[in-house]
N, C-alpha and C positions, 0 to 999 in steps of 0.2 A: 590517465590510468593506462600502464603498458600491459595488463591484461587483458584480453579481448574479452568484451561482455556479448555473451549471446542470449537475446529475447527470444523467447518460443512459448508456445502455448502450454499448459500444464498437462502432464501425463500423471495417471494413477501411480505410476513407479514413483514419482516425486513425494509422495504423500509425507513420508519421514521427515526429510529435508526440507519440505514447506512447514510443517507441525514445528521445526526446530527454529526457521525463520521467524513465524508468527509467535512463537513464545518470546523468543527474545526480545524482538521489536515491539511487541504489545508492550510488556514489562515496562520497556522506557518509555513508550508513550505515556503510557500510566503514571510512570513518575514524574513526566513534564507536567501531567495535566491535575496531578495531586488526586489521583482517583486509583491508586494501588489496589485498594480493596474490591474492585471489579473486577482482578483479573482472575483468570482462569486458563489452564492450558488449552489448545485447541483440541483435544483429544477429549477433553470434559465439555468444551464451550461449543463445538462441532454442531450439535443440534441446536442450539440458540443462534448463533451468529448467521447460519445458512450461507456460509462460505461457500460452499462446493455446489450452491444450486447458481452461482454465479460463472462468467466466463473469466478464466486466470488466465496470465501470462506470469513466466517466471524470469528472472534473469539469472544467467548462469556464469560464472567465471572457474576455469578450470574443471570443469564437470562438476562443480558445486553450486546449490541454488544459495544465492546470496540476497535475494529478494524476489517481491511477488506483487503483482496489483491484480485486482479483482474488481469487475462492474457486473452491474445488470441495468440493461434499459438505459436510463438517465442518471443512473446514481452510480459514482465511485465509491466504493463499500471500504476496500481496501488499498492501501501501498504502503508496504514493509521493505526495508533494507536494513542487513546486519550494520551494527555498529561500526564494524572494521570497514565496512564499504561505503558509508555515507560519507557525502561530499566529494564524491567521485563521478557523477554524472548517471549513476545508474537509476536513482529515482526518476531524472528527466527522461533518460531513455524508456523506463516502463510506461510514463504518462505520453509521451510523444505514440507509443504504440497503440494505446487505446483510446486516446482523445476522439480520433476520427469516427469510433465504433459507437461512442456516447450519444444517444439521443440529446437534443436541445429543447430546453434549457438543462444544462448536465446540475448535478449539484454534489457535495460532498458535506459531512460533518467534520470538525477540526476542535480540540482542545482552543480555547481562547489562547493560551501561555505557549502554544507549540508554534511559536514564531519561525522556526526553520522549516518546517512544513508549509505554514502559509506562504514563504517567502517562496517557495518552489510552486505551490498552487498559482502563485501570481505572476510567476514568470511565463506560466503557461496560458495566462489569460484569464484566469477565475478572478472573481471578484467577491468580497464581502459582501454578504447579505445581512446577514447578522454577525454576534462574535462567534458563534459556534457553527455558521453555514456560509459556504463559498458555491456561487453560482457561475457557470460557464454558458453565456448564449452564443 
């Protein structure tokens, strides 16, 4: 990737851009998981999803948020990258940033059909415990 990717902690001023990343990437995830009926934009789902009770890091390219990761204790709750920026190492950089902070054993949930995401998680040491849950010791 020719553009510099900056990984940094989330700031409140990132909220609007974070919502855009969440909404686009969440829909993409739900399409892959055949669960589009679960979709709600972040501004609606914010109270159910508890995203902002987690530690959040964002990926920024040219002052634009293109991805984020969120975790709490031993759970990786979110990792989303805009479609146009996928396959460029951004998801890996986000994971590499937070993995040292995850308590072990750490876990995440993923749709069984999300092969690209599973490949990324496996490349960072996660193993499948079930079709929908991956663990990092």
